[in-house]
FIBAMAR-632790 format. One record per residue (C-alpha): x, y, z. Coordinates in steps of 0.5 Angstrom, whole numbers, padded with zeros to 4 digits, always signed. Example, Ala and Ser with C-alpha at 12.3 -4.5 7.8 and 13.67 -1.06 7.14 Angstrom:
<pts>
+0025-0009+0016/+0027-0002+0014/
</pts>
This chain:
<pts>
-0087+0116-0082/-0080+0117-0080/-0082+0120-0073/-0086+0113-0071/-0081+0109-0074/-0086+0105-0077/-0087+0102-0084/-0094+0100-0088/-0095+0093-0090/-0102+0089-0093/-0105+0084-0089/-0107+0080-0095/-0112+0076-0091/-0116+0082-0090/-0114+0087-0095/-0112+0092-0091/-0106+0096-0088/-0102+0094-0082/-0097+0098-0078/-0091+0094-0076/-0085+0097-0072/-0079+0097-0076/-0075+0093-0071/-0080+0087-0072/-0079+0087-0079/-0072+0087-0079/-0073+0081-0074/-0077+0077-0079/-0072+0078-0084/-0067+0075-0080/-0071+0069-0078/-0073+0068-0085/-0066+0069-0089/-0060+0069-0083/-0062+0063-0078/-0063+0057-0082/-0060+0053-0077/-0065+0056-0072/-0071+0054-0076/-0068+0047-0078/-0068+0046-0070/-0075+0048-0069/-0077+0042-0074/-0080+0037-0069/-0076+0030-0068/-0080+0025-0073/-0082+0019-0068/-0084+0012-0069/-0091+0009-0067/-0088+0005-0061/-0084+0012-0059/-0091+0016-0059/-0095+0012-0056/-0090+0012-0050/-0089+0020-0050/-0097+0020-0050/-0097+0015-0044/-0092+0019-0040/-0095+0025-0041/-0102+0022-0039/-0099+0020-0032/-0096+0027-0031/-0103+0030-0032/-0106+0025-0027/-0101+0027-0022/-0103+0034-0023/-0110+0032-0022/-0109+0032-0015/-0113+0025-0014/-0109+0022-0008/-0112+0015-0010/-0109+0016-0017/-0102+0018-0014/-0099+0010-0013/-0101+0007-0020/-0099+0013-0024/-0092+0013-0020/-0091+0005-0021/-0092+0006-0028/-0088+0012-0029/-0082+0007-0025/-0084+0001-0029/-0083+0005-0036/-0076+0008-0034/-0074+0001-0031/-0076-0003-0038/-0073+0002-0043/-0069-0001-0048/-0064+0005-0051/-0058+0004-0053/-0052+0004-0048/-0050+0011-0051/-0057+0014-0051/-0061+0017-0046/-0067+0013-0044/-0073+0015-0048/-0077+0015-0042/-0072+0020-0039/-0072+0024-0045/-0079+0025-0046/-0081+0027-0038/-0075+0032-0039/-0079+0038-0041/-0084+0036-0035/-0079+0036-0030/-0080+0043-0027/-0087+0042-0027/-0086+0035-0023/-0081+0038-0018/-0086+0044-0017/-0092+0039-0015/-0087+0035-0011/-0087+0041-0006/-0094+0041-0005/-0095+0033-0003/-0096+0032+0004/-0091+0027+0007/-0092+0020+0006/-0091+0014+0003/-0093+0017-0004/-0088+0022-0004/-0082+0018-0002/-0084+0014-0008/-0084+0021-0012/-0077+0023-0010/-0075+0016-0012/-0077+0018-0019/-0075+0025-0019/-0068+0023-0017/-0067+0019-0023/-0070+0025-0027/-0065+0029-0024/-0059+0026-0028/-0062+0030-0034/-0061+0037-0030/-0055+0036-0026/-0050+0041-0026/-0045+0043-0020/-0050+0048-0017/-0056+0044-0018/-0055+0036-0015/-0062+0034-0016/-0060+0027-0016/-0057+0027-0009/-0063+0032-0006/-0068+0028-0008/-0065+0021-0006/-0064+0024+0001/-0071+0025+0001/-0073+0018-0001/-0068+0014+0004/-0072+0008+0005/-0071+0006-0003/-0066+0002-0006/-0061+0006-0011/-0059+0000-0014/-0065-0002-0017/-0064+0004-0022/-0058+0001-0025/-0051+0002-0025/-0050+0009-0029/-0055+0012-0024/-0051+0010-0018/-0045+0012-0021/-0048+0019-0022/-0051+0019-0015/-0043+0018-0013/-0041+0023-0017/-0046+0028-0014/-0044+0025-0006/-0037+0027-0008/-0038+0034-0010/-0043+0036-0004/-0038+0033+0001/-0033+0037-0002/-0037+0043-0001/-0040+0042+0006/-0033+0040+0009/-0030+0046+0006/-0036+0050+0010/-0035+0046+0016/-0042+0043+0015/-0045+0036+0017/-0043+0031+0012/-0046+0025+0016/-0052+0024+0012/-0047+0024+0006/-0043+0019+0009/-0048+0014+0010/-0052+0015+0003/-0044+0013+0000/-0044+0007+0005/-0050+0004+0002/-0048+0005-0005/-0041+0001-0004/-0044-0006-0003/-0048-0005-0010/-0041-0003-0014/-0038-0009-0011/-0043-0014-0013/-0042-0011-0020/-0035-0012-0021/-0034-0004-0019/-0029-0004-0014/-0025+0002-0017/-0032+0006-0017/-0033+0003-0009/-0026+0006-0007/-0026+0012-0011/-0033+0014-0008/-0030+0012+0000/-0023+0016-0003/-0028+0022-0005/-0031+0022+0002/-0025+0021+0006/-0027+0014+0009/-0023+0009+0005/-0022+0005+0012/-0030+0004+0012/-0029-0001+0006/-0026-0007+0010/-0033-0010+0012/-0036-0010+0005/-0030-0014+0002/-0031-0022+0001/-0026-0027-0002/-0028-0025-0008/-0027-0018-0008/-0021-0016-0003/-0016-0018-0008/-0018-0013-0014/-0020-0007-0009/-0013-0008-0005/-0009-0008-0012/-0013-0002-0014/-0012+0002-0007/-0005+0001-0007/-0003+0003-0014/-0007+0010-0012/-0002+0011-0006/+0003+0015-0010/-0003+0020-0013/-0005+0021-0006/-0003+0027-0001/-0002+0026+0006/-0004+0023+0011/-0009+0019+0005/-0003+0015+0003/-0001+0012+0010/-0008+0011+0011/-0010+0007+0005/-0004+0003+0005/-0005+0001+0013/-0013+0000+0010/-0010-0005+0005/-0005-0008+0010/-0011-0009+0015/-0016-0013+0009/-0009-0017+0007/-0009-0020+0014/-0016-0021+0015/-0016-0026+0009/-0009-0029+0011/-0005-0026+0006/+0001-0025+0010/+0006-0024+0004/+0003-0018+0002/+0001-0015+0009/+0009-0016+0010/+0011-0012+0003/+0006-0006+0006/+0008-0006+0013/+0016-0006+0010/+0013+0000+0006/+0010+0004+0011/+0017+0003+0015/+0014+0000+0021/+0018-0005+0025/+0013-0006+0030/+0008-0008+0024/+0013-0012+0021/+0014-0016+0027/+0007-0017+0028/+0006-0020+0021/+0012-0024+0022/+0009-0027+0029/+0003-0028+0026/+0004-0035+0023/+0007-0041+0026/+0008-0044+0019/+0016-0045+0018/+0016-0045+0010/+0011-0038+0010/+0015-0035+0016/+0022-0037+0012/+0019-0033+0006/+0017-0027+0011/+0024-0027+0012/+0027-0026+0006/+0022-0021+0005/+0024-0017+0011/+0032-0018+0009/+0030-0015+0003/+0027-0009+0006/+0033-0008+0010/+0029-0008+0017/+0032-0011+0023/+0028-0016+0027/+0030-0022+0032/+0028-0029+0032/+0031-0035+0036/+0030-0040+0031/+0037-0042+0028/+0033-0043+0021/+0029-0037+0020/+0035-0033+0023/+0039-0036+0017/+0033-0033+0012/+0033-0026+0016/+0040-0025+0016/+0041-0026+0009/+0047-0031+0011/+0046-0036+0005/+0045-0030+0000/+0053-0031-0003/+0051-0039-0004/+0045-0037-0008/+0049-0032-0012/+0055-0037-0013/+0049-0042-0015/+0046-0038-0020/+0053-0036-0023/+0054-0044-0024/+0048-0045-0027/+0049-0039-0032/+0057-0042-0033/+0059-0035-0031/+0064-0037-0025/+0070-0036-0029/+0073-0029-0026/+0074-0023-0032/+0079-0018-0032/+0078-0010-0034/+0081-0011-0040/+0075-0016-0042/+0070-0011-0040/+0074-0005-0044/+0075-0009-0051/+0081-0004-0052/+0082-0007-0059/+0076-0004-0061/+0077+0003-0058/+0079+0008-0064/+0085+0011-0061/+0087+0017-0064/+0094+0020-0063/+0099+0019-0057/+0096+0017-0051/+0098+0021-0044/+0098+0015-0040/+0097+0016-0033/+0099+0010-0030/+0097+0011-0023/+0090+0013-0025/+0089+0007-0030/+0091+0002-0025/+0086+0005-0020/+0081+0005-0025/+0083-0002-0026/+0082-0004-0019/+0075-0001-0019/+0073-0004-0025/+0075-0011-0023/+0071-0011-0016/+0065-0008-0019/+0065-0014-0025/+0067-0020-0021/+0063-0017-0014/+0060-0023-0010/+0064-0028-0014/+0069-0029-0009/+0075-0030-0015/+0079-0025-0019/+0085-0025-0023/+0088-0018-0020/+0088-0018-0013/+0087-0025-0010/+0094-0027-0011/+0098-0032-0007/+0104-0027-0007/+0102-0021-0002/+0109-0018-0004/+0107-0017-0011/+0100-0016-0010/+0096-0011-0014/+0095-0007-0008/+0102-0005-0009/+0101-0002-0016/+0097+0004-0014/+0100+0009-0010/+0097+0013-0003/+0089+0013-0003/+0090+0008-0009/+0092+0003-0005/+0086+0004+0000/+0082+0003-0005/+0085-0003-0008/+0085-0006-0001/+0077-0004+0000/+0076-0008-0007/+0077-0014-0004/+0071-0013+0000/+0066-0012-0006/+0070-0019-0009/+0067-0023-0003/+0061-0019-0002/+0056-0023+0002/+0061-0028+0003/+0063-0026+0010/+0068-0032+0013/+0071-0033+0006/+0072-0025+0005/+0074-0024+0012/+0080-0029+0011/+0083-0025+0006/+0082-0019+0009/+0086-0021+0015/+0092-0021+0011/+0092-0014+0010/+0089-0011+0017/+0096-0013+0019/+0100-0009+0014/+0104-0003+0017/+0102+0001+0011/+0096+0005+0014/+0093+0006+0007/+0093-0001+0006/+0090-0002+0014/+0085+0003+0012/+0083+0000+0006/+0082-0007+0010/+0077-0003+0014/+0073-0001+0009/+0073-0008+0006/+0071-0011+0012/+0064-0006+0012/+0063-0007+0005/+0064-0015+0006/+0059-0015+0011/+0054-0010+0007/+0047-0013+0006/+0048-0019+0011/+0048-0020+0018/+0051-0025+0023/+0050-0026+0030/+0057-0025+0032/+0057-0018+0029/+0065-0019+0026/+0065-0012+0023/+0063-0009+0029/+0068-0013+0033/+0073-0011+0029/+0072-0004+0027/+0071-0002+0034/+0078-0004+0036/+0083+0001+0039/+0087+0000+0032/+0081+0002+0028/+0076+0006+0030/+0080+0010+0035/+0086+0010+0031/+0090+0016+0032/+0091+0016+0024/+0086+0020+0021/+0085+0015+0015/+0084+0009+0019/+0079+0012+0023/+0075+0015+0018/+0075+0008+0014/+0073+0005+0020/+0067+0010+0021/+0065+0009+0013/+0066+0001+0014/+0061+0001+0020/+0056+0005+0016/+0056+0000+0010/+0056-0006+0014/+0050-0004+0019/+0046+0001+0014/+0039+0001+0016/+0040-0003+0022/+0038+0002+0027/+0043-0001+0033/+0043+0003+0039/+0051+0000+0040/+0053+0004+0034/+0050+0010+0037/+0054+0010+0042/+0060+0009+0038/+0059+0014+0033/+0056+0020+0036/+0062+0022+0041/+0066+0023+0034/+0061+0027+0031/+0060+0031+0037/+0068+0033+0038/+0069+0039+0035/+0076+0038+0036/+0077+0033+0030/+0078+0034+0023/+0071+0036+0019/+0072+0030+0015/+0072+0025+0020/+0066+0029+0023/+0062+0029+0017/+0063+0021+0016/+0061+0020+0023/+0054+0023+0021/+0054+0020+0015/+0055+0013+0018/+0050+0015+0023/+0045+0017+0017/+0046+0010+0013/+0045+0006+0020/+0039+0010+0022/+0036+0011+0015/+0029+0013+0015/+0028+0012+0023/+0027+0020+0023/+0032+0019+0030/+0031+0025+0034/+0037+0024+0038/+0042+0023+0032/+0038+0029+0028/+0040+0034+0034/+0047+0032+0035/+0048+0033+0027/+0045+0040+0028/+0049+0042+0034/+0055+0039+0030/+0053+0044+0024/+0052+0050+0029/+0059+0049+0032/+0063+0049+0026/+0066+0056+0023/+0063+0059+0017/+0069+0057+0013/+0069+0050+0015/+0062+0049+0013/+0064+0052+0006/+0069+0047+0005/+0067+0040+0001/+0066+0035+0007/+0060+0040+0010/+0056+0037+0005/+0056+0030+0008/+0054+0033+0015/+0047+0036+0011/+0046+0029+0007/+0047+0025+0014/+0041+0029+0017/+0037+0028+0010/+0038+0021+0010/+0034+0020+0017/+0028+0023+0014/+0028+0018+0008/+0020+0017+0006/+0018+0020+0013/+0014+0026+0010/+0012+0030+0016/+0016+0028+0021/+0022+0032+0018/+0018+0039+0019/+0020+0040+0026/+0028+0039+0024/+0026+0044+0017/+0024+0049+0022/+0031+0049+0026/+0035+0050+0020/+0031+0056+0019/+0036+0058+0024/+0042+0055+0021/+0047+0060+0018/+0047+0060+0010/+0049+0057+0005/+0049+0051+0009/+0043+0052+0013/+0038+0053+0006/+0042+0047+0002/+0041+0043+0008/+0033+0044+0008/+0032+0042+0001/+0036+0036+0002/+0032+0034+0008/+0025+0036+0005/+0027+0032-0002/+0029+0026+0002/+0023+0026+0006/+0018+0025+0000/+0023+0021-0003/+0019+0016-0008/+0012+0019-0006/+0011+0024-0012/+0009+0029-0009/+0007+0035-0014/+0008+0041-0009/+0014+0039-0007/+0017+0037-0014/+0014+0044-0016/+0017+0048-0010/+0024+0045-0012/+0023+0047-0020/+0022+0054-0018/+0029+0054-0014/+0032+0052-0020/+0030+0058-0023/+0034+0063-0020/+0040+0065-0023/+0047+0066-0019/+0053+0071-0021/+0058+0068-0016/+0064+0071-0014/+0070+0066-0012/+0069+0067-0004/+0062+0066-0005/+0062+0059-0008/+0057+0054-0005/+0052+0060-0004/+0048+0056-0010/+0049+0049-0007/+0042+0048-0006/+0040+0049-0013/+0044+0042-0014/+0041+0039-0008/+0034+0042-0012/+0036+0038-0018/+0037+0031-0014/+0031+0032-0010/+0026+0033-0016/+0029+0025-0019/+0028+0023-0011/+0021+0025-0010/+0019+0023-0018/+0022+0016-0018/+0018+0010-0017/+0012+0014-0020/+0012+0013-0027/+0008+0020-0030/+0012+0024-0025/+0019+0021-0027/+0017+0023-0035/+0015+0030-0033/+0022+0030-0029/+0026+0027-0035/+0023+0033-0039/+0024+0038-0034/+0031+0036-0034/+0032+0037-0041/+0029+0045-0040/+0034+0046-0034/+0040+0044-0039/+0038+0049-0043/+0037+0055-0039/+0041+0052-0032/+0046+0055-0029/+0053+0051-0029/+0051+0047-0022/+0044+0046-0025/+0047+0043-0031/+0053+0038-0028/+0047+0035-0024/+0042+0034-0029/+0045+0028-0031/+0046+0025-0024/+0039+0026-0023/+0038+0023-0029/+0042+0017-0027/+0038+0016-0021/+0031+0016-0024/+0033+0010-0028/+0038+0006-0024/+0039-0001-0028/+0034+0001-0033/+0037+0003-0039/+0032+0006-0043/+0034+0009-0050/+0032+0016-0050/+0035+0016-0043/+0042+0014-0045/+0042+0017-0052/+0041+0023-0048/+0046+0022-0043/+0051+0020-0049/+0050+0028-0052/+0051+0031-0045/+0058+0026-0044/+0061+0031-0050/+0059+0037-0047/+0064+0043-0047/+0063+0044-0039/+0068+0038-0037/+0064+0038-0030/+0057+0036-0034/+0061+0031-0039/+0064+0027-0033/+0057+0027-0029/+0054+0024-0035/+0059+0019-0037/+0058+0016-0030/+0050+0017-0030/+0051+0012-0037/+0054+0007-0032/+0049+0008-0027/+0043+0007-0032/+0046+0001-0035/+0048-0002-0028/+0049-0009-0028/+0046-0010-0035/+0051-0011-0040/+0047-0007-0045/+0051-0008-0051/+0049-0001-0054/+0051+0003-0048/+0058-0001-0048/+0059+0001-0055/+0058+0008-0053/+0063+0007-0047/+0068+0005-0052/+0067+0011-0056/+0068+0015-0050/+0074+0012-0048/+0077+0014-0055/+0075+0020-0054/+0077+0022-0048/+0084+0018-0049/+0088+0024-0047/+0084+0026-0041/+0085+0022-0035/+0080+0025-0031/+0074+0023-0036/+0077+0017-0038/+0078+0015-0031/+0070+0016-0031/+0069+0012-0037/+0072+0006-0034/+0068+0007-0028/+0061+0007-0032/+0064+0000-0036/+0065-0003-0029/+0058-0001-0027/+0055-0003-0033/+0058-0010-0033/+0057-0010-0026/+0057-0018-0023/+0058-0020-0030/+0051-0017-0031/+0047-0021-0025/+0047-0015-0020/+0042-0008-0020/+0042-0002-0016/+0035+0000-0017/+0032+0002-0010/+0025-0001-0012/+0024-0008-0011/+0018-0013-0010/+0015-0011-0018/+0017-0004-0016/+0012-0003-0011/+0017-0002-0005/+0022+0003-0004/+0029+0000-0001/+0031+0007+0004/+0038+0004+0004/+0039+0004-0004/+0036+0011-0004/+0042+0013+0002/+0047+0009-0002/+0046+0012-0009/+0044+0019-0006/+0051+0019-0002/+0055+0017-0009/+0051+0023-0013/+0053+0028-0007/+0060+0026-0007/+0060+0028-0015/+0057+0035-0014/+0064+0036-0013/+0067+0031-0017/+0074+0034-0019/+0076+0035-0011/+0073+0029-0009/+0072+0022-0013/+0077+0024-0018/+0082+0027-0013/+0084+0023-0007/+0076+0020-0005/+0075+0016-0010/+0073+0011-0004/+0066+0014-0004/+0064+0010-0010/+0064+0004-0005/+0058+0007-0002/+0055+0003-0008/+0055-0003-0004/+0049-0003+0000/+0045-0002-0006/+0048-0008-0010/+0043-0014-0010/+0043-0020-0015/+0037-0019-0020/+0035-0027-0020/+0029-0031-0018/+0031-0037-0015/+0026-0042-0012/+0027-0046-0006/+0023-0052-0003/+0021-0052+0005/+0028-0054+0007/+0031-0049+0003/+0034-0053-0002/+0034-0051-0009/+0028-0053-0013/+0028-0052-0020/+0021-0050-0023/+0019-0048-0030/+0017-0040-0030/+0014-0036-0035/+0019-0029-0035/+0016-0023-0040/+0014-0015-0039/+0010-0014-0033/+0003-0011-0035/-0001-0006-0031/-0008-0010-0029/-0011-0005-0025/-0018-0004-0025/-0018-0009-0031/-0025-0013-0032/-0024-0021-0032/-0017-0024-0031/-0013-0021-0035/-0006-0023-0037/-0001-0020-0032/+0005-0021-0037/+0006-0021-0044/+0012-0023-0049/+0014-0028-0044/+0019-0034-0045/+0019-0040-0041/+0025-0042-0037/+0027-0046-0031/+0029-0043-0025/+0035-0040-0023/+0033-0034-0028/+0035-0027-0028/+0029-0022-0028/+0031-0015-0032/+0027-0008-0030/+0020-0009-0032/+0020-0016-0032/+0015-0021-0028/+0015-0028-0027/+0009-0033-0027/+0010-0040-0025/+0008-0044-0031/+0005-0050-0028/+0001-0052-0022/+0005-0057-0019/+0007-0051-0014/+0005-0046-0010/+0009-0040-0009/+0009-0037-0001/+0011-0030-0004/+0006-0026-0008/+0011-0024-0012/+0017-0028-0016/+0023-0025-0014/+0029-0026-0011/+0028-0032-0006/+0021-0035-0007/+0019-0042-0002/+0015-0046-0006/+0010-0052-0003/+0009-0058-0007/+0001-0058-0008/-0001-0065-0006/-0004-0070-0011/-0011-0073-0009/-0010-0080-0006/-0014-0083-0012/-0016-0082-0019/-0022-0082-0023/-0021-0086-0030/-0026-0085-0035/-0030-0091-0039/-0028-0091-0047/-0035-0092-0047/
</pts>
């Protein structure tokens, strides 16, 4: 018994013994006791009488197909098709005909292979394609396989779920074939046949997704009509931050083409500005002869910082922002904030809890007051500190050395955008015998012209003079260069290239002057990718000796080069290759900065991760090797530069910054607050400024000072009461540290910038367009804070005025067609993302109704309340031209009967 491993049991039915293998016995036992679940599963599902009848009918039809009688093929297939189409299962369940036919699927596919070619086989393939939905996986794309064998049949006849499933399989197969260099034309044609179905059934997102999968988004244009184009374009543009090169550019250009096709010139212009394509901007601008619409487009171009020409004086006014100051002052009058404020109104020193004796550094305090006064009264052309009739007793003389320079320059900020009045005041200081005052006046000329243009180019006429740009006094020469950079940021003027390139190329000049020339050229040609300027800057770097390239001013050579490539993406590759041959450490640091700027605002995950990897390395540097880790400072800033404008990426970056503060080297830790400030400029989120408030008490004073400045950056122009309270507490905390207290005062000035009417966020037009000039402006200030103690907190505090080009009113002012103010009733509320939502969802929530002009905070959106006007801009932001809707010439009166 043991030998043959058998046991004897009695067969009860026949009364005799039967030999059963032991393992079978064990198996039976397991089936009886251990696997109750399997046994339960084997219980057939109880079907209703109706379902049983359906199942029987379908099985009968399958048998008919197997019989091989050709005359039965067509009626049998027609009946199966009818059963599937008329099934009324719930949305979440598999239709019953598909469920009952699934066990026969292998039989049917084998049968299909045996059939002769013809109409019946095509009809059979059509049905098998639908049945294939129940069998599909990555390796078995049966729905697609049989759909391609039934080209004459309409896939849309099977319904939305089938078409979506088919689209999914097309995307999967396309990726496989493309990676193997196989022909994909048949897939492309099939995909295009599905697009009309999606668009007809309000599934615009599905149509766009399918064409994204097969790299053919441009092919969507002919399928659109007046009812579908708007939703498709909205979806396409929202997808851009998630796309890689060159799909992002292709998508923007396709959306631009669609908007132009349907005469939506304002939307098209916004995308042309976003693409940084000056020719396309000019083309859109010339596409209309309507004067009112042309003025609206001119406002959009001016806000985008792009320079184009026109012969019409009225339109040139809009292009040049000539009346920006007038509109800004009208806003101030409406809000009743024209009266000048003093720094003490902001500090509220009586609320500060000063503990113990204060070590007063009056020069530092006066300097802080100069900056704060200029920030809070920016653009209002009036203050109580600087603008006194008696020049001999002017506030300028209450500062010393470089402090006089910054104090004089503040006059430009107080008169920002108001060139005529501002220059009249500045002239008095340009004639001073004091070189610091004269240098400050040169800088003031640049600041007052920042953001506006004039046909007479007063900044160029004044600053290119022998006494200024070609002055023998280094300070005056440097401030004249900086003034030109601020006045003409983004203009790409050829005359400025001819003026500044020789200064940059002259290696006999001090490094700080050459570096300022590089930075000014970077500001003027920002985002242009200008190869000539890039070549001169690279040559200037190579001609300087190693000792000079390790000084603080060498950073601005790197930055000037990087600014040329803001948003240019792959255009920077050639320059990055050249930088590999540049000596270290400046070569590597410059490469990081150029790469980050090239992908500014794109949310590119690969670039972001590569910068994060650079932050992992720990350095133990000796004093003589200081600067070897500068690339890490730029990597931290670069993470913010890349992810800004893309909400998910920005959220991830903030989380990463928290880890870097725990584990990073000192140079990384001191840059994290600045990166957080940059990421949330003029967007005071509590979680951000509370974190910065913690960092502002850090043991490392460099971290603390930068965190204080970042708090000002985050709250810039918002008047946020909670932030104001935190800064007052910091003023008490740092009352014995002149440097930290100076930075607290600067942050307070930024918080109340323009008495709460300005912002410095680089994004506008409902955060869809990134201003390259603003990015350059903010980045310059942050780079200068990498060495805060030897630059901004020492003798080079004037670098803070690089914020001027980023400052812009956060107003909504409505104008009539003659450019006169036209008060209109608008709803202002939090913007709601309606991309891909069905129907006509509300685009704002929690709104309040106001009459224009109104202030818009970060993340807010405005809508016209009544239908009396039509806005010529698609976004109610900045200066908006309204057209009055003409009433009908007659009206109907309903009879009371």
